[in-house]
GUDRENMI-19675 format. One record per residue: x, z negated, y negated of N, C-alpha, C in turn; residue in one letter; chain; residue number from 1. Coordinates in nm, 4 decimals, padded with zeros to 6 digits. Atoms other than C-alpha are relative to their C-alpha. Layout:
<atoms>
> X:Z:Y:X:Z:Y:X:Z:Y:A:A:NUM
...
</atoms>
This chain:
<atoms>
> -00.1431:00.0146:00.0090:02.1334:-01.1952:01.2640:00.0791:00.1050:-00.0998:M:A:1
> -00.0706:-00.0932:00.0755:02.3808:-01.0530:00.9967:00.1375:00.0159:00.0596:L:A:2
> -00.1305:-00.0251:-00.0620:02.7008:-00.8922:01.1155:00.0785:00.0983:-00.0799:D:A:3
> -00.0711:-00.1107:00.0745:02.9769:-00.7284:00.9092:-00.0826:00.0367:-00.1166:D:A:4
> 00.0818:-00.0380:00.1170:02.7652:-00.7458:00.6005:00.0794:-00.0609:-00.1257:C:A:5
> -00.0696:00.0213:00.1209:02.9414:-00.7132:00.2755:-00.0430:00.0812:-00.1172:S:A:6
> 00.0475:-00.0636:00.1158:02.8241:-00.6385:-00.0648:00.0410:-00.0651:-00.1441:L:A:7
> -00.0457:00.0615:00.1224:02.9087:-00.7027:-00.4347:-00.1169:00.0397:-00.1085:E:A:8
> 00.1039:-00.0188:00.1042:02.6464:-00.7520:-00.7169:00.0768:-00.0275:-00.1407:I:A:9
> -00.0580:00.0228:00.1355:02.7609:-00.7011:-01.0770:-00.0998:00.0061:-00.0983:R:A:10
> 00.0883:-00.0053:00.1117:02.6122:-00.7447:-01.4151:-00.0423:00.1524:-00.0341:G:A:11
> 00.0653:-00.1313:00.0201:02.3956:-00.4404:-01.5005:-00.0612:00.0544:00.1245:G:A:12
> 00.0614:-00.0671:-00.1191:02.2836:-00.3712:-01.1327:-00.1442:-00.0240:00.0010:D:A:13
> 00.1236:00.0024:-00.0197:01.9352:-00.3092:-01.0668:-00.0093:00.0615:00.1463:K:A:14
> -00.0135:-00.0437:-00.1399:01.9497:-00.2898:-00.6771:-00.1305:-00.0045:00.0825:L:A:15
> 00.1113:00.0118:-00.0910:01.6928:-00.2230:-00.4045:00.0717:-00.0096:00.1356:A:A:16
> -00.0421:00.0244:-00.1159:01.7454:-00.3645:-00.0659:-00.1113:00.0500:00.0917:L:A:17
> 00.1175:-00.0605:-00.1010:01.5660:-00.1355:00.2200:00.0533:-00.0087:00.1357:V:A:18
> -00.0394:00.0179:-00.1591:01.5521:-00.1450:00.5954:-00.1247:-00.0198:00.0656:G:A:19
> 00.1294:00.0314:-00.0778:01.3059:-00.1655:00.8715:-00.0465:-00.1547:00.0173:P:A:20
> 00.0484:00.1363:-00.0123:01.0956:-00.4740:00.9342:00.0922:-00.0762:00.0974:S:A:21
> -00.0732:00.0879:-00.0902:01.3109:-00.7383:01.1120:00.1537:00.0358:-00.0117:G:A:22
> -00.1249:-00.0349:00.0053:01.6320:-00.5932:01.0015:00.1082:-00.0991:-00.0865:S:A:23
> -00.0790:00.1085:00.0734:01.7458:-00.9004:00.7920:-00.0060:00.0093:-00.1535:G:A:24
> -00.0027:-00.0039:00.1488:01.6463:-00.8197:00.4351:-00.0255:-00.1388:-00.0677:K:A:25
> 00.0348:00.1274:00.0624:01.5001:-01.1672:00.3739:00.1244:-00.0963:00.0353:S:A:26
> -00.1108:00.0818:-00.0377:01.7906:-01.3355:00.5650:00.1091:00.0128:-00.0879:L:A:27
> -00.1152:-00.0280:00.0775:02.0384:-01.1508:00.3565:-00.0330:-00.0721:-00.1364:L:A:28
> 00.0439:00.0486:00.1354:01.8496:-01.2571:00.0419:00.0117:-00.1445:-00.0058:M:A:29
> 00.0006:00.1370:00.0015:01.8342:-01.6133:00.1303:00.1521:-00.0542:00.0253:R:A:30
> -00.1644:00.0334:-00.0134:02.2145:-01.6146:00.2303:00.0572:00.0084:-00.1335:A:A:31
> -00.0628:-00.0114:00.1295:02.2954:-01.4747:-00.1086:-00.0318:-00.1043:-00.0915:L:A:32
> 00.0432:00.1109:00.0852:02.1043:-01.7498:-00.2701:00.0592:-00.1244:00.0378:A:A:33
> -00.0402:00.1290:-00.0547:02.2630:-02.0020:-00.0463:-00.1021:-00.1029:00.0325:M:A:34
> 00.0986:00.0960:-00.0447:01.9412:-02.1377:00.0726:00.0130:-00.0361:00.1533:L:A:35
> -00.0227:00.0318:-00.1323:02.0416:-02.1204:00.4278:00.1493:-00.0074:00.0270:D:A:36
> -00.1392:00.0156:-00.0244:02.3876:-02.2120:00.5707:00.0607:00.1232:00.0699:P:A:37
> -00.0629:-00.1056:-00.0608:02.6307:-01.9486:00.6717:00.0779:-00.0565:00.1209:L:A:38
> -00.0721:00.0246:-00.1344:02.7606:-01.9504:01.0310:00.1369:00.0507:-00.0200:D:A:39
> -00.1240:-00.0588:00.0286:03.0453:-01.7273:00.9172:00.0042:00.0619:-00.1388:E:A:40
> 00.0076:-00.0809:00.1354:03.1627:-01.5508:00.5934:-00.0007:-00.0950:-00.1095:G:A:41
> -00.0042:00.0745:00.1274:03.1929:-01.6680:00.2355:-00.0830:00.0858:-00.1156:T:A:42
> 00.0466:-00.0600:00.1194:03.0178:-01.6052:-00.0984:00.0750:-00.0434:-00.1171:I:A:43
> -00.0893:00.0356:00.1263:03.2152:-01.5759:-00.4190:-00.0836:00.0276:-00.1168:H:A:44
> 00.0630:-00.0289:00.1282:03.0975:-01.6104:-00.7715:00.1134:00.0076:-00.0983:W:A:45
> -00.0918:-00.0010:00.1103:03.3156:-01.4748:-01.0468:00.1448:-00.0232:00.0446:R:A:46
> -00.1233:00.0188:-00.0507:03.5977:-01.4634:-00.8185:00.0445:-00.1102:00.0721:G:A:47
> -00.0157:00.1218:-00.0647:03.5743:-01.8126:-00.6821:-00.0956:-00.0160:00.1202:E:A:48
> 00.0827:00.0281:-00.1218:03.4466:-01.9175:-00.3351:-00.0957:-00.1184:-00.0311:R:A:49
> 00.1061:00.1030:00.0491:03.1247:-02.1161:-00.3872:00.0001:-00.1049:00.1234:V:A:50
> 00.0105:00.1225:-00.1066:03.1431:-02.4512:-00.1834:-00.0150:-00.1287:-00.0725:M:A:51
> -00.0001:00.1464:00.0547:03.0913:-02.8108:-00.2264:-00.0844:-00.0178:-00.1206:G:A:52
> 00.0809:00.0331:00.1372:02.9896:-02.9322:-00.5839:-00.0372:00.1314:-00.0794:S:A:53
> 00.0383:-00.1419:00.0688:02.9758:-02.5498:-00.6938:-00.1325:00.0358:00.0410:G:A:54
> 00.1224:-00.0759:-00.0573:02.6644:-02.4752:-00.4750:-00.1112:-00.0284:-00.0970:V:A:55
> 00.1301:00.0199:00.0922:02.3927:-02.6433:-00.7163:00.0260:00.0942:-00.1204:P:A:56
> -00.0116:-00.0802:00.1180:02.5396:-02.4639:-01.0081:-00.0178:00.1397:00.0371:V:A:57
> 00.0258:-00.1401:-00.0451:02.5462:-02.1393:-00.8203:-00.1511:00.0265:00.0250:F:A:58
> 00.1506:-00.0094:-00.0342:02.1883:-02.1853:-00.7105:-00.0763:00.0104:-00.1173:R:A:59
> 00.0726:-00.0089:00.1278:02.0859:-02.2254:-01.0706:00.0304:00.1261:-00.0552:A:A:60
> -00.0311:-00.1380:00.0592:02.2398:-01.8828:-01.1485:-00.0618:00.1191:00.0916:R:A:61
> 00.0470:-00.0974:-00.0982:02.0996:-01.7042:-00.8476:-00.1316:-00.0479:00.0497:V:A:62
> 00.1168:00.0358:-00.0260:01.7380:-01.7246:-00.8019:-00.0767:00.0983:00.1010:V:A:63
> 00.0869:-00.0756:-00.1110:01.5174:-01.6188:-00.4839:-00.1425:-00.0016:-00.0208:Y:A:64
> 00.1465:00.0130:00.0093:01.1568:-01.5200:-00.5127:-00.0484:00.0584:00.1277:L:A:65
> 00.0668:-00.0406:-00.1234:00.9663:-01.5053:-00.1834:-00.1434:00.0627:-00.0092:H:A:66
> 00.1399:-00.0757:00.0123:00.6397:-01.2967:-00.1283:-00.1087:-00.1065:00.0044:Q:A:67
> 00.0857:00.1189:-00.0130:00.4706:-01.6293:-00.0513:00.0674:-00.1260:-00.0579:R:A:68
> -00.0797:00.0906:00.0648:00.6287:-01.8576:-00.3045:-00.0665:-00.1364:00.0337:P:A:69
> 00.0487:00.1338:00.0002:00.6109:-02.2306:-00.2464:-00.0209:-00.0751:-00.1390:P:A:70
> 00.0272:00.0603:00.1239:00.4393:-02.4156:-00.5360:-00.0343:-00.1491:00.0353:L:A:71
> 00.0057:00.1520:-00.0203:00.4328:-02.7975:-00.5786:-00.1377:-00.0637:-00.0018:A:A:72
> 00.1364:00.0382:00.0451:00.0943:-02.8459:-00.7281:-00.0228:-00.0349:-00.1614:G:A:73
> 00.0268:00.0264:00.1474:-00.0753:-02.9601:-01.0575:-00.0368:00.1274:-00.0536:G:A:74
> 00.0307:-00.1240:00.0744:-00.1422:-02.6964:-01.3084:00.1069:00.1004:-00.0092:S:A:75
> -00.1070:-00.1002:00.0178:00.0480:-02.3740:-01.3664:00.1018:-00.0539:-00.1008:V:A:76
> -00.1106:00.0482:00.1030:00.2142:-02.5287:-01.6750:00.0708:-00.1198:00.0704:E:A:77
> -00.0943:00.0927:-00.0645:00.3287:-02.8341:-01.4667:00.0935:00.0607:00.0851:D:A:78
> -00.0880:-00.0532:-00.0974:00.4800:-02.6024:-01.2141:00.1045:00.0710:-00.0787:E:A:79
> -00.0932:-00.0547:00.0837:00.6571:-02.4177:-01.4892:00.1059:-00.0887:-00.0699:L:A:80
> -00.0815:00.1111:00.0523:00.7777:-02.7392:-01.6455:00.1039:-00.0738:00.1074:R:A:81
> -00.0678:00.0772:-00.0989:00.9033:-02.8835:-01.3350:00.1560:00.0316:00.0198:R:A:82
> -00.1449:-00.0228:-00.0094:01.2447:-02.7121:-01.2986:00.0821:-00.0644:-00.1058:P:A:83
> -00.0572:00.0500:00.1012:01.3427:-02.8533:-01.6244:00.0451:-00.1482:00.0167:F:A:84
> -00.0210:00.1537:-00.0363:01.3597:-03.2026:-01.4731:00.1069:-00.0101:00.0976:S:A:85
> -00.1243:-00.0019:-00.0957:01.6443:-03.0949:-01.2401:00.1220:-00.0085:-00.0733:F:A:86
> -00.1299:00.0076:00.0683:01.9939:-03.1756:-01.3291:00.0556:00.1127:-00.0446:T:A:87
> -00.0667:-00.1309:00.0194:02.1189:-02.8221:-01.3100:-00.0760:00.0688:-00.1243:C:A:88
> 00.0611:-00.0824:00.1095:01.8624:-02.7179:-01.5830:-00.0313:-00.0962:-00.1262:H:A:89
> 00.0445:00.0917:00.1157:01.8509:-03.0276:-01.8201:00.0521:00.0424:-00.1276:R:A:90
> -00.0547:-00.0497:00.1255:02.0461:-02.8283:-02.0838:-00.0923:00.1027:-00.0584:D:A:91
> 00.0928:-00.0919:00.0479:01.7411:-02.6083:-02.1116:-00.1338:-00.0786:-00.0341:K:A:92
> 00.1306:00.0557:00.0457:01.3850:-02.6706:-02.2545:-00.1044:00.1061:00.0367:R:A:93
> 00.1253:-00.0888:-00.0232:01.0411:-02.5368:-02.1549:-00.0312:00.0710:-00.1256:F:A:94
> 00.0400:-00.0735:00.1213:00.9434:-02.2636:-02.4063:-00.1381:00.0486:00.0363:D:A:95
> 00.1306:-00.0518:-00.0391:00.5635:-02.2416:-02.3945:-00.0369:00.1267:-00.0673:R:A:96
> 00.0530:-00.1279:00.0653:00.5338:-01.9657:-02.6539:00.0709:00.1077:00.0640:E:A:97
> -00.0872:-00.1125:-00.0812:00.7994:-01.7473:-02.4630:-00.1030:00.0282:00.1233:R:A:98
> 00.0938:-00.0075:-00.1233:00.5723:-01.8017:-02.1569:-00.1346:00.0690:-00.0222:V:A:99
> 00.1280:-00.0526:00.0397:00.2518:-01.7205:-02.3339:00.0282:00.1477:-00.0424:I:A:100
> -00.0396:-00.1530:00.0326:00.4199:-01.3849:-02.4827:00.0075:00.0691:00.1431:D:A:101
> -00.0053:-00.0721:-00.1229:00.5009:-01.3004:-02.1125:-00.1348:00.0209:00.0695:W:A:102
> 00.1338:-00.0149:-00.0529:00.1530:-01.3638:-01.9999:-00.0781:00.0895:-00.0638:L:A:103
> 00.0562:-00.1080:00.0824:00.0279:-01.1338:-02.2736:00.0391:00.1430:00.0563:S:A:104
> -00.0530:-00.1188:-00.0663:00.2516:-00.8665:-02.1236:-00.0701:00.0192:00.1347:V:A:105
> 00.0592:00.0013:-00.1330:00.0824:-00.9394:-01.7877:-00.1523:00.0089:-00.0207:L:A:106
> 00.1504:-00.0059:00.0326:-00.2731:-00.9106:-01.9497:-00.0750:-00.1186:00.0404:E:A:107
> 00.0595:00.1207:-00.0267:-00.3267:-01.2825:-01.9067:00.0079:-00.0784:-00.1318:R:A:108
> -00.0171:00.0848:00.1288:-00.3953:-01.5417:-02.1831:00.0497:-00.1324:00.0288:D:A:109
> -00.0490:00.1251:-00.0218:-00.2980:-01.8915:-02.2329:-00.0696:-00.0995:00.0933:E:A:110
> 00.0760:00.0921:-00.0820:-00.5738:-02.0302:-02.0281:00.0536:00.0021:00.1337:S:A:111
> -00.0713:-00.0150:-00.1318:-00.3614:-01.9157:-01.7176:00.0860:-00.1217:00.0309:F:A:112
> -00.0766:00.1035:00.0029:-00.1455:-02.2177:-01.7943:-00.0826:-00.1375:00.0610:L:A:113
> 00.0774:00.1204:-00.0248:-00.4296:-02.4609:-01.7289:-00.0583:00.0111:00.1449:A:A:114
> 00.0528:-00.0170:-00.1273:-00.5153:-02.3244:-01.3808:00.0728:-00.0940:00.0935:K:A:115
> -00.0660:00.0799:-00.1070:-00.4644:-02.5433:-01.0822:00.0745:00.0843:00.1062:Q:A:116
> -00.0638:-00.0844:-00.0928:-00.2154:-02.4262:-00.8476:-00.0725:00.0187:00.1351:V:A:117
> 00.0665:00.0094:-00.1199:-00.4306:-02.5039:-00.5491:-00.1209:00.1176:-00.0046:R:A:118
> 00.1012:-00.1091:00.0198:-00.6883:-02.2418:-00.6921:00.0499:00.1400:-00.0204:D:A:119
> -00.0550:-00.1367:00.0324:-00.4438:-01.9494:-00.7461:-00.0127:00.0784:00.1302:L:A:120
> 00.0083:-00.1005:-00.0854:-00.4921:-01.6362:-00.5678:00.1416:00.0268:00.0606:S:A:121
> -00.1364:-00.0524:-00.0368:-00.1788:-01.4833:-00.3787:00.0743:00.0685:-00.1081:G:A:122
> -00.0603:-00.0641:00.1048:-00.1203:-01.2668:-00.6664:00.0407:-00.0990:-00.1209:G:A:123
> -00.0279:00.0950:00.1147:-00.1470:-01.5395:-00.9270:00.1185:-00.0895:00.0216:E:A:124
> -00.1172:00.0989:-00.0453:00.0987:-01.7618:-00.7221:00.1275:00.0769:-00.0238:A:A:125
> -00.1284:-00.0917:00.0229:00.3491:-01.4670:-00.7420:00.0279:-00.0008:-00.1278:Q:A:126
> -00.0188:00.0015:00.1432:00.3007:-01.4483:-01.1149:00.0710:-00.1196:-00.0481:I:A:127
> -00.0544:00.1307:00.0301:00.3651:-01.8162:-01.1530:00.1439:-00.0166:00.0505:T:A:128
> -00.1246:00.0169:-00.0579:00.6651:-01.8010:-00.9354:00.1035:00.0813:-00.0929:A:A:129
> -00.0782:-00.0696:00.0658:00.8078:-01.5170:-01.1216:00.0422:-00.0619:-00.1433:L:A:130
> -00.0091:00.0567:00.1337:00.7510:-01.6823:-01.4614:00.1000:-00.1312:00.0152:L:A:131
> -00.0942:00.1183:-00.0330:00.9103:-02.0012:-01.3196:00.1388:00.0357:00.0068:R:A:132
> -00.1421:-00.0419:-00.0238:01.2158:-01.8023:-01.2355:00.0715:00.0600:-00.1240:A:A:133
> -00.0430:-00.0738:00.1094:01.2699:-01.5818:-01.5340:00.0276:-00.0906:-00.1257:I:A:134
> -00.0159:00.0918:00.1258:01.2281:-01.8773:-01.7856:00.1333:-00.0626:00.0127:Q:A:135
> -00.1093:00.0702:-00.0170:01.5442:-02.0151:-01.6340:00.1181:00.0952:-00.0281:L:A:136
> -00.0969:-00.1145:00.0219:01.7458:-01.6863:-01.7153:00.1180:-00.0068:00.0984:D:A:137
> -00.1227:-00.0149:-00.0972:01.9340:-01.6570:-01.3940:00.0904:00.1151:-00.0190:P:A:138
> -00.0857:-00.1114:00.0174:02.2189:-01.4165:-01.3771:-00.0368:00.1054:00.1121:S:A:139
> 00.0387:-00.0955:-00.1019:02.0927:-01.2658:-01.0448:-00.1501:-00.0542:00.0325:I:A:140
> 00.1399:00.0283:-00.0450:01.7210:-01.2440:-00.9595:-00.0266:00.0792:00.1252:L:A:141
> 00.0295:-00.0556:-00.1286:01.6280:-01.1743:-00.5983:-00.1520:00.0058:00.0332:L:A:142
> 00.1602:-00.0059:-00.0105:01.2679:-01.0472:-00.5551:-00.0256:00.0734:00.1377:L:A:143
> 00.0228:-00.0449:-00.1323:01.1728:-01.0358:-00.1956:-00.1592:00.0276:00.0122:D:A:144
> 00.1371:-00.0446:-00.0032:00.8423:-00.8302:-00.1889:-00.0836:-00.0843:-00.1027:E:A:145
> 00.0568:00.0909:00.0877:00.7599:-01.0389:-00.4928:-00.1334:00.0449:-00.0759:A:A:146
> 00.1256:-00.0494:00.0423:00.4598:-00.8150:-00.5946:-00.0921:00.0484:00.1185:T:A:147
> 00.0752:-00.0620:-00.1226:00.3180:-00.7512:-00.2466:-00.1466:-00.0478:-00.0126:S:A:148
> 00.1378:00.0338:00.0133:-00.0128:-00.9463:-00.3443:-00.0717:00.0401:-00.1295:A:A:149
> 00.0659:-00.0264:00.1245:-00.0765:-00.7858:-00.6785:-00.0436:00.1506:00.0030:L:A:150
> 00.0547:-00.1252:00.0046:-00.2709:-00.4715:-00.7567:00.1011:00.0868:-00.0629:D:A:151
> -00.0970:-00.1025:00.0419:-00.1048:-00.1513:-00.8699:00.0229:-00.0175:-00.1472:K:A:152
> -00.0233:00.0219:00.1422:-00.1628:-00.2223:-01.2496:00.0841:-00.1338:-00.0182:R:A:153
> -00.0888:00.1301:00.0216:-00.0228:-00.5872:-01.2307:00.1305:00.0150:00.0478:T:A:154
> -00.1376:-00.0437:-00.0601:00.2569:-00.4679:-01.0171:00.0893:00.0740:-00.1088:T:A:155
> -00.1040:-00.0832:00.1097:00.3846:-00.2211:-01.2875:00.0071:-00.0901:-00.1275:Q:A:156
> -00.0176:00.0876:00.1097:00.3236:-00.4751:-01.5563:00.1126:-00.0942:00.0323:L:A:157
> -00.1068:00.0901:-00.0344:00.5406:-00.7173:-01.3625:00.1521:00.0778:-00.0068:V:A:158
> -00.1110:-00.0835:-00.0017:00.8039:-00.4493:-01.3212:00.0524:00.0281:-00.1382:E:A:159
> -00.0303:-00.0215:00.1336:00.7988:-00.3868:-01.6919:00.0626:-00.1275:-00.0557:S:A:160
> -00.0382:00.1236:00.0576:00.8235:-00.7575:-01.7724:00.1476:-00.0305:00.0453:L:A:161
> -00.1308:00.0476:-00.0767:01.1366:-00.7990:-01.5287:00.1107:00.0961:-00.0809:V:A:162
> -00.0998:-00.0884:00.0705:01.2990:-00.4836:-01.6911:00.0252:-00.0432:-00.1377:A:A:163
> -00.0221:00.0486:00.1407:01.2431:-00.6154:-02.0520:00.0901:-00.1195:00.0135:D:A:164
> -00.0769:00.1219:-00.0181:01.3922:-00.9504:-01.9362:00.1481:00.0432:00.0306:W:A:165
> -00.1416:-00.0393:-00.0351:01.6902:-00.7837:-01.7851:00.0678:00.0762:-00.1071:W:A:166
> -00.0549:-00.0874:00.1122:01.7317:-00.5458:-02.0798:00.0693:-00.0916:-00.1188:N:A:167
> -00.0500:00.1018:00.1039:01.7983:-00.8467:-02.3078:00.1349:-00.0330:00.0077:L:A:168
> -00.1394:00.0272:-00.0182:02.1243:-00.9259:-02.1471:00.0417:00.0999:00.1373:H:A:169
> -00.0270:-00.0810:-00.1170:02.1813:-00.6274:-01.9071:00.1407:00.0054:00.0497:S:A:170
> -00.1317:00.0005:-00.0495:02.5504:-00.6454:-01.8874:00.0229:-00.1295:00.0737:D:A:171
> -00.0210:00.1163:-00.0657:02.5160:-01.0033:-01.7440:-00.0996:-00.0427:00.0992:G:A:172
> 00.0893:00.0366:-00.0980:02.2261:-00.9967:-01.5268:-00.0241:00.1244:00.0913:R:A:173
> 00.0237:-00.0904:-00.1147:02.1245:-00.8237:-01.1998:-00.1280:-00.0252:00.0670:A:A:174
> 00.1081:00.0187:-00.0775:01.8269:-00.7818:-01.0021:00.0044:00.0734:00.1414:T:A:175
> -00.0086:-00.0641:-00.1228:01.7779:-00.6999:-00.6385:-00.1549:-00.0094:00.0558:M:A:176
> 00.1461:00.0035:-00.0479:01.4298:-00.5967:-00.5015:-00.0160:00.0492:00.1553:W:A:177
> 00.0510:-00.0462:-00.1290:01.2918:-00.5719:-00.1441:-00.1317:00.0443:-00.0187:V:A:178
> 00.1289:-00.0614:-00.0053:01.0020:-00.3428:-00.1145:-00.0057:00.1178:00.1068:S:A:179
> 00.0219:-00.1112:-00.0930:00.8463:-00.1096:00.1233:-00.0639:00.1295:-00.0651:H:A:180
> 00.0577:-00.0932:00.0682:00.7066:00.0966:-00.1547:00.1016:00.0927:-00.0663:D:A:181
> -00.1060:-00.0902:00.0523:00.9346:00.4112:-00.2223:-00.0083:00.0113:-00.1483:R:A:182
> 00.0343:-00.0168:00.1450:00.7739:00.4660:-00.5660:00.0586:-00.1226:-00.0849:D:A:183
> -00.0473:00.1171:00.0622:00.8461:00.1108:-00.6597:00.1558:-00.0013:00.0016:Q:A:184
> -00.1546:-00.0059:-00.0123:01.2096:00.1356:-00.5365:00.0533:00.0992:-00.1147:I:A:185
> -00.0528:-00.0900:00.0921:01.2623:00.4451:-00.7592:-00.0223:-00.0504:-00.1423:A:A:186
> 00.0268:00.0590:00.1279:01.1129:00.2513:-01.0609:00.0941:-00.0987:-00.0421:R:A:187
> -00.0598:00.1174:00.0437:01.3133:-00.0606:-01.0536:00.1434:-00.0008:00.0418:V:A:188
> -00.1397:00.0006:-00.0476:01.6578:00.0297:-00.9110:00.0870:00.1095:-00.0639:S:A:189
> -00.1031:-00.0873:00.0357:01.9650:00.2026:-01.0112:00.1025:00.0247:00.1134:N:A:190
> -00.1033:-00.0097:-00.1164:02.1279:00.1664:-00.6684:-00.0803:-00.0475:00.1239:G:A:191
> 00.0709:00.0399:-00.1251:02.0015:00.1345:-00.3037:00.0968:-00.0402:00.1023:V:A:192
> -00.0768:00.0525:-00.1166:02.1410:-00.0798:-00.0201:-00.0838:-00.0047:00.1156:I:A:193
> 00.0879:-00.0126:-00.1307:02.0277:-00.0050:00.3305:00.0658:-00.1021:00.0965:E:A:194
> -00.0364:00.0836:-00.1291:02.0455:-00.2866:00.6087:-00.0650:00.0511:00.1122:I:A:195
> 00.0540:-00.0312:-00.1205:02.0173:-00.2045:00.9556:00.1074:-00.0495:00.1025:S:A:196
> -00.0917:00.0467:-00.1042:02.1532:-00.3654:01.2678:00.0774:-00.1106:-00.0539:G:A:197
> -00.0730:00.0928:00.0383:02.2700:-00.6492:01.0557:00.1277:00.0377:-00.1036:G:A:198
> -00.1016:-00.0578:00.0789:02.5052:-00.4216:00.8440:-00.0643:00.0603:-00.1253:K:A:199
> 00.0569:-00.0478:00.1370:02.4700:-00.3153:00.4886:00.0823:00.1308:-00.0246:T:A:200
> -00.0602:-00.1281:00.0562:02.5393:00.0462:00.3449:-00.0465:00.0367:-00.1278:T:A:201
> 00.0296:-00.0388:00.1280:02.5324:00.1525:-00.0051:-00.0509:00.1533:00.0208:C:A:202
> 00.0556:-00.1282:-00.0231:02.3076:00.4647:-00.0005:00.0174:00.0882:-00.1361:M:A:203
> -00.0060:-00.0825:00.1267:02.3118:00.5623:-00.3793:00.0138:-00.1182:-00.1145:S:A:204
> -00.0160:00.0843:00.1246:02.3755:00.4178:-00.7398:00.0062:00.0945:-00.1147:S:A:205
</atoms>
């Protein structure tokens, strides 16, 4: 349960959300992405309360990545193309070459796109979910232990890819990472928020 929890995320933020297991980190992230209903409180986007018909638009701008991402099936490329069939993303197009460039950064080649989702390892599923998210260019990317199944080398490649993606529009994008790795937190964040007992505290920025 979250109680008296208040925070502001601005363009240019690279935040880390820390706290003990069971403190509500995932609950807060899901609430921020409006994936779970709020019993109390409100979420505002650019000064306006998010409600009603504004919720789908908001969800297109704020994307949550779980450490065990749900994938629908088919090939990796099928999975990456799927979001563009949704109404909120129909003004965008799947850019295969862009994805291949990102795979190169992650030391994978084009053949990764042909892999079947059912055959992916946990780490490969996390890579697929990350690519699925950043190709949509959200304003806020919430990463909930999104590299937990990756080895050290691939984790740092993912961090570099996310940083490069953020840097392209750093004034209009923000990231928030949940991680139990203090070294990772130091690498990916310019501010730390601690959650404990359902309350949030800004520790540094």
